[in-house]
Structures are given as C-alpha cells and as structure tokens.
N, C-alpha and C positions, 0 to 999 in steps of 0.2 A: 585582520579577522575581527568579526563582531565581538564586542565585549559584553553582549547581552547574557544574562544569567537566567536561563529558562527553568521553569518547573515543568518537566516534560513527562509525557507518557508515550512509550514506543511499543507498538504491538508487533508480533512476528519477529521478536528480538533475536531469536536464536537461529534464524535462517541466515544464509550467506549475506544477503543485502542488509538484513536487520542487524547482524553483528557488526558489519562495517559502519552502519549508521551509528550504532551505540558507541563504538569506540571514538568516532569523530565528534559525537555530541558530548562526550564525557566532560571535556573542558569548558563547554558552553552552558552547562546545566548546574543550577543550584541543587536540583534533585532530578533524578532520572528513574522513572518507574518502568522496569523491563517486564514485558508481558509475553508469555509463550506457554505452550502446553507441556514442555519437557522440563521438569523441576531440576534435574541434574544438570542439563545444559544451561539453564538459567543461572545456576549457582556458579558454574565455571565462568560464564560471561560477566556476572556481577563482579567476580574477583578481578577479571581483566579490565573492566571499566574502572574499578577502584584504583588499580595499578596505573591507569592512564590519567588519574587525577580527578575522576568523577565521584559522584555520591549516589550510588545506585541502590535501588530497592527492587525486589523481584516478586512477581505474582504468577504462579502457575495456574493458568485458566484457559478453558475452552470457550472462546468468544461466541461460538454458535449456541451456547447454553445460557439461559437466564442466570444461573448460578455463577458462571464465569464472568459475565458482564457485571454482575453485582459485586463480585470480589474485586474487580478493578476499581469500581466506584468507591468501595470502602477504603481500599488502599490509597486512592488518590485523595480522598477526603481527609485522611489522616495526615499527620506530620505537617500541620499548618493549613491543609485543605486547599492549596492553590494549584491550579493547572493553567498554564498559559501557552503550552505547546502540546498538541496531540498529533502524533504521526501514525496514521492508520496504515500499517505496512503489512499486516498478516494477509496472506492470499494463497490460492492454490489453483491448479489447473491440470489439464491433460492434453497431450497431443494425440488426437484420435478423431476418426470419422464419426460424425454424430450417430450414424446407424450402429456403430460398434459400442456406444456408451449406454449404460443402463440408467434408469431413473435416479438411483441413489447417487451416482456420480454427478449427474446434472444438478441435483438438489444440493450436494455438498459444495460444488463450485459457487452456486448462487448464494448459499448461506454464508460461506467464508468471505467471498469477495464483495458482496453487496449488502446483505442484511446485517451481518456482524458490525461492519464499520458504521452503518447508519444507526443501529441500535446503541452501540457504544458511544457514538458522538452525542446522541440525544441525552444519554445519562450524564455525560461530562459537561455538556453545554452550560448548565447553570453555574458550575464552578468557573468556567472560562469567561462567562459574561460579567463576572465580578471583577475581572482584571482590567487594568488600564488599557492593555493591548494583549491580544492572544492570537495564536495561529493554529489552524487545522490544515494538515498536509495529508491528502489522500493519495497514497502511492498506487498508481495505476500501471499502465503499459502503453506502448505505442499502439497496441491492439485495441485500445480504447478509442482510436481514431480510424482504424483500418481493419475491416473484416477480412479474415484470412482463412483459407481452407485448412481443415484439421484442427481449428481452434474456435469452432462455432460457439460453444458454451462459454469458453474463456473470454472471447471477444464480446459476447453479449453482456457478461458480467462487468467488464471494464468500460464498455459504453455506458452501462447503467451507473457505474461509480462516477464517471465523468459528468453525466447528467445530474446526479445527486450533488456533486461538488459545485456545478454551475448554479443550480437552483438555490442551494444553501448559501452560497456566496452572495446571491442577490437578496435572500431573506435577511441576511445579517449586515447588509451594506451600510446601514446607519448606526452600527454599533462597533464595539472594540475588537470583534473577532473577524479575522481574515481567513479565507478558505482558498486552498490551492490544489489543483490536480497535478500531480507530479509523475511524469512518465519516464522512468529511468531506463538506461541500457547499460552503461559502464561508468566508471568513476562516480558511482552513485553517492557515496558518502560526501565527497567533496562538493558535488553538485547540490546536495541538500543544504550544506552550510552556505554555499553561494546563494541559494534561494532564500534562506533565512535573512541573509544580509541585504538582498535586493528582491523584495517580494514581487510575485507575478501571479496573475490569475491562473495560468496554466504554464507548465514547463515541460514540454516534450524533449527528450534527449536522444541522440544517436542518429547517425547517418549510415546508410541511405534511407533508413526507415522513416525519418522525419520528413524527407522529401516525398517519399511514397505516400505518407499520410496526407501531406498537403495536396498532392496530385489527386488523391482519393476524394478530397473535398471539392476540388475545382473541376476535375474532369474524371468522374468515376468510371465512365465507360472505357477510358484509356487503361485504367488499372484493371478493369474486368478482362480486357483483352490480354493484358500482360500475364495475369494469373491463369487465364484459360490455357495459355501455352505451357505453363508450368504444372498444370493440374495433374497430368499423368504421373509425373515424378513425385509430387506431393502426396498423391493418393497411394502410390506404391510404398512410400516411406511410412506414412501414417498407418497403413494396414499391413505392413510387413512384420509387425510384432504380434505376439500371441495376446498381449494385453495392452490396453491404452497406456501411453507413456506419460509420466508426470513431466510437467514443464521444468526444464533445468533452470530457466531464468526465473521461474515463479518463486515467491517467498513462502516460507513455512509459517504456520501458526503455532 
C-alpha cells in the first residue's frame, strides 16, 4: 500500500460510498477534511475515522451554496493550509422519466453533480498548485459514458463532469496537479486507493457496464438497439412509482 500521507478533502463523506472512502483513506492521510450536509452524521464518521487511525476534521456545508464552498475553503486553509488530494464525491440523482421530473429536480442534479465540484475545485486549486504533487479525483459514474433511459438528467450531469475532468486535466498538464474521472460501481474504497497508487486519467469500474460503455463509444447503434428492446420494461419500472426514485448508487452530499 502507498505510504503517501495526503492532506485530503472528501466531499459527500457521509454517503455510503463516501463513508467507505473515508475509512480507507484514514491511514493514508496526514489530515482528512470530511465534508457533508449532516453535522450529526459527520461527527459519527469523524469518530470512526479517528478510530481507524486517521486525523479527521469535519465541515457541515451545502456545496451548492457560496457560503458552503467558502466554509470548506476556510477549513482547508487552516491547520497548515495544505491540500494535495481533493475527492469530489458529493452527488445526487433520480431514476425517473424526464417528463415526470420538475425543473427543481433537474436544477438540483446539475448543481450538485456539476456546478458544485467545479466551483469547489476552483476555490481549492490555488492551495493545490502550491504542492509538489496533488490529485483531484472527480467521482462520476459509468453513466458518464453511457446514456441510459430513466437517467437523462443524471447521465447529462456525469457526462459534463467527465468533460470537465478531461479539460481540467489538460489545462493542468504542465503543473503538479493531476485530474482523474473515477467511475465506481463496487469495491469503491479499495479501487480509490489503487487509483492513488497507480494514477490514471480515467478509471471506469464494473462489468458488464464497462463493456457496455465501450460498445457505446465504438458502436452506439448496437447499444441503441439493445436498449430499445429493454425500453418497455425500463419505462414501466421508472414510471411505476408515485414519485421519482433517488438513485441508490448515488452518493449523498
């Protein structure tokens, strides 16, 4: 395992994926700033990270708000002011037909999944550029490669996050900060540690989704036909609920 001692910021820390990441990062971090909206859940997680050998701090913040992003910057600037690992993990989504979603739902998905990580990254980037080496890991989804019925807004947001990651990686290519789009499915925390040990520009995880995403890039019409056959079942499931369903795989802010 890597002996690196990161000064890290992890958003969406109290969601299922975020919690697993926090506990695995505990022993790798000189300091670990946990960010989420639920102060009580953050306090519990901080105790667990400390028990796992970590050195956590916590900030309860809504990253869709200027005040929330500024709170993270203030916390990151304190205690030495170093950040060399930013994991943009906070995210949200719904499994729903676009026609059944309202404007507020669409705006929330884009704000949490796209604008918040872009805006937080911009704030923290000056701190990261001062480091000898630094990493930005944007936690996306296989749906950042594959448009899927019932996930139109979520897919759009993750495609955007992947595009942001690619462009920012190229902007920063001649400096100390590396950028990765990380698309997890399972064994997420272990895969994140492996990614930190062996950097990559993008890291999609999970089969058969990864194969499906590759086919979508190479032969999109083949994927179109496959999804068309499944469309009646997907539509019935997506519209069989009174309200749009939150993505169970999605992480919480």
